TIKE-616075 format. One record per residue (C-alpha): residue number from 1; x, y negated, z negated. Coordinates in Angstrom, 1 decimal, always signed. Layout:
N
 num      u      v      w
 NUM      X      Y      Z
...
END
This chain:
176
 num      u      v      w
   1  -21.3   -2.4  +34.8
   2  -23.3   -3.7  +32.0
   3  -22.7   -2.4  +28.4
   4  -25.5   -1.6  +26.0
   5  -24.9   -1.4  +22.3
   6  -27.2   +0.9  +20.3
   7  -27.3   +2.1  +16.7
   8  -24.6   +4.8  +16.1
   9  -27.0   +7.1  +14.2
  10  -29.7   +6.9  +16.8
  11  -27.2   +7.6  +19.5
  12  -25.7  +10.7  +17.8
  13  -29.1  +12.0  +16.8
  14  -30.0  +12.1  +20.4
  15  -26.6  +13.7  +21.3
  16  -27.1  +16.4  +18.7
  17  -30.6  +17.1  +19.9
  18  -29.3  +17.5  +23.4
  19  -26.5  +19.8  +22.3
  20  -28.9  +21.9  +20.2
  21  -31.1  +22.2  +23.3
  22  -28.2  +23.8  +25.1
  23  -27.3  +20.8  +27.3
  24  -23.8  +19.4  +27.9
  25  -23.3  +15.8  +26.9
  26  -20.6  +13.4  +28.0
  27  -19.9  +10.6  +25.5
  28  -17.4   +7.7  +25.4
  29  -14.8   +7.7  +22.7
  30  -14.0   +4.9  +20.2
  31  -11.1   +4.7  +17.9
  32   -7.5   +6.0  +17.9
  33   -7.8   +9.0  +15.5
  34   -7.2  +11.5  +18.3
  35   -4.1   +9.9  +19.8
  36   -2.2  +11.0  +21.8
  37   -4.7  +13.5  +23.2
  38   -7.8  +11.4  +23.4
  39   -7.7   +7.6  +23.8
  40  -10.5   +5.4  +22.5
  41  -12.2   +2.9  +24.8
  42  -10.8   +4.8  +27.8
  43  -11.6   +8.5  +27.7
  44  -14.9  +10.4  +27.9
  45  -15.5  +13.7  +26.3
  46  -17.9  +16.4  +27.5
  47  -19.4  +18.4  +24.6
  48  -21.3  +21.7  +24.5
  49  -22.6  +23.6  +21.5
  50  -21.0  +27.0  +20.7
  51  -22.0  +30.0  +18.7
  52  -18.6  +29.9  +16.9
  53  -15.7  +27.6  +16.7
  54  -12.0  +28.4  +16.6
  55   -9.0  +26.5  +15.2
  56   -7.8  +24.2  +17.9
  57  -11.2  +23.2  +19.1
  58  -12.0  +19.5  +19.2
  59  -15.4  +19.3  +17.5
  60  -18.2  +16.8  +16.9
  61  -19.3  +17.1  +13.2
  62  -21.0  +15.1  +10.5
  63  -19.4  +14.3   +7.2
  64  -20.2  +11.6   +4.6
  65  -23.1  +10.4   +6.8
  66  -20.8   +9.7   +9.8
  67  -20.3  +11.5  +13.1
  68  -16.7  +12.2  +13.9
  69  -14.8  +14.0  +16.6
  70  -11.5  +15.7  +15.4
  71   -9.6  +19.0  +15.8
  72  -10.7  +22.0  +13.8
  73   -7.7  +23.3  +11.7
  74   -9.2  +26.3   +9.9
  75  -12.5  +27.9   +8.6
  76  -12.4  +29.6   +5.3
  77  -14.4  +32.7   +4.1
  78  -17.2  +30.5   +2.6
  79  -17.8  +28.8   +6.0
  80  -16.1  +25.5   +5.1
  81  -14.2  +23.9   +8.0
  82  -11.0  +21.9   +7.6
  83  -10.8  +19.3  +10.3
  84   -8.2  +16.6  +11.0
  85   -7.7  +14.0  +13.8
  86   -4.6  +14.3  +15.9
  87   -3.8  +10.7  +15.3
  88   -4.1  +11.1  +11.6
  89   -1.1  +11.9   +9.5
  90   -2.5  +12.5   +6.1
  91   -6.3  +13.0   +5.6
  92   -8.4  +16.1   +6.3
  93  -12.2  +16.3   +6.4
  94  -14.1  +19.3   +5.0
  95  -17.6  +20.2   +6.0
  96  -19.8  +23.3   +6.4
  97  -19.5  +25.0   +9.8
  98  -23.3  +24.3  +10.1
  99  -22.4  +20.6  +10.3
 100  -20.4  +21.1  +13.5
 101  -22.6  +20.4  +16.5
 102  -20.4  +21.0  +19.5
 103  -16.9  +21.2  +20.9
 104  -15.1  +19.4  +23.7
 105  -15.1  +21.4  +26.9
 106  -13.6  +18.7  +29.0
 107  -11.8  +15.4  +28.5
 108  -12.1  +12.8  +31.3
 109   -8.9  +10.8  +31.1
 110   -9.8   +7.3  +32.1
 111  -13.2   +8.6  +33.1
 112  -11.7  +10.4  +36.1
 113   -9.0  +13.1  +35.5
 114  -10.5  +16.2  +34.0
 115   -8.5  +18.0  +31.3
 116   -9.5  +21.3  +29.7
 117   -8.8  +21.0  +25.9
 118   -8.9  +24.8  +25.5
 119   -6.4  +25.5  +28.3
 120   -3.2  +27.3  +27.1
 121   -1.1  +24.2  +28.0
 122   -3.3  +21.9  +25.9
 123   -3.4  +24.3  +23.0
 124   +0.4  +24.6  +23.0
 125   +0.7  +20.8  +23.0
 126   -1.7  +20.6  +20.1
 127   +0.2  +23.3  +18.1
 128   +3.5  +21.4  +18.7
 129   +1.9  +18.2  +17.6
 130   +0.5  +19.8  +14.5
 131   +4.0  +21.0  +13.5
 132   +5.2  +17.4  +13.7
 133   +2.7  +16.4  +11.0
 134   +5.2  +14.9   +8.6
 135   +6.6  +12.7  +11.4
 136   +3.3  +11.9  +13.1
 137   +3.0   +8.5  +11.5
 138   +6.3   +7.2  +13.0
 139   +5.8   +9.0  +16.3
 140   +2.4   +7.3  +16.7
 141   +4.0   +3.9  +16.0
 142   +6.5   +4.6  +18.7
 143   +3.8   +6.0  +21.0
 144   +1.7   +2.9  +20.7
 145   +4.7   +0.7  +21.6
 146   +5.8   +2.5  +24.8
 147   +5.5   +0.5  +28.0
 148   +2.7   +2.6  +29.4
 149   +0.7   +2.1  +26.3
 150   +0.8   -1.7  +26.3
 151   -3.0   -1.6  +26.8
 152   -3.3   -0.2  +23.3
 153   -1.3   -3.0  +21.8
 154   -3.2   -5.5  +23.8
 155   -6.6   -4.1  +22.8
 156   -5.6   -4.1  +19.1
 157   -4.2   -7.6  +19.2
 158   -7.1   -8.9  +21.4
 159   -9.5   -7.6  +18.8
 160   -7.6   -9.5  +16.1
 161   -7.4  -12.7  +18.2
 162  -11.1  -12.5  +19.1
 163  -12.1  -12.2  +15.5
 164   -9.7  -15.0  +14.4
 165  -11.0  -17.3  +17.1
 166  -14.6  -16.7  +16.3
 167  -13.8  -17.5  +12.6
 168  -12.1  -20.7  +13.7
 169  -15.0  -21.6  +15.9
 170  -17.5  -21.0  +13.2
 171  -15.5  -23.1  +10.7
 172  -15.3  -25.9  +13.3
 173  -19.0  -25.9  +13.9
 174  -19.7  -26.0  +10.2
 175  -17.5  -29.1   +9.9
 176  -19.3  -31.0  +12.6
END
């Protein structure tokens, strides 16, 4: 399969337009901010717009000019949402509920195995994970080093090696 790289803003503007038109959209995930529930570079997430959002929903929103997908923690009386990634141990984002465009209705683990993020089992797992907030940092360090997650370590190191080798190659071509 051939990959195509497009501008992030253009991509998400199209995704948001499709969500607002009532369509379901499946997008690939990048990054590790939703570990251990969603894994970047491996999982796909199917999104759908909703009339209201509840704590525990994994939502696509815009804050600071960036589109992000994290878990909704709470909504206050003024309509401000508090959102935090499962793989994040300290920072929360805040945005108006009107800047939330859709919620995850299905996670395709490895692009194949379908998981319902709103199922009682997944919501229980998310609540347990939230209670572990002070220890998340260290649990995630351990999680990334488990044998079945060697792909994560490999990807992180491969990215560093690739960047390092390209710098060396550029430096060598300048010297010639």
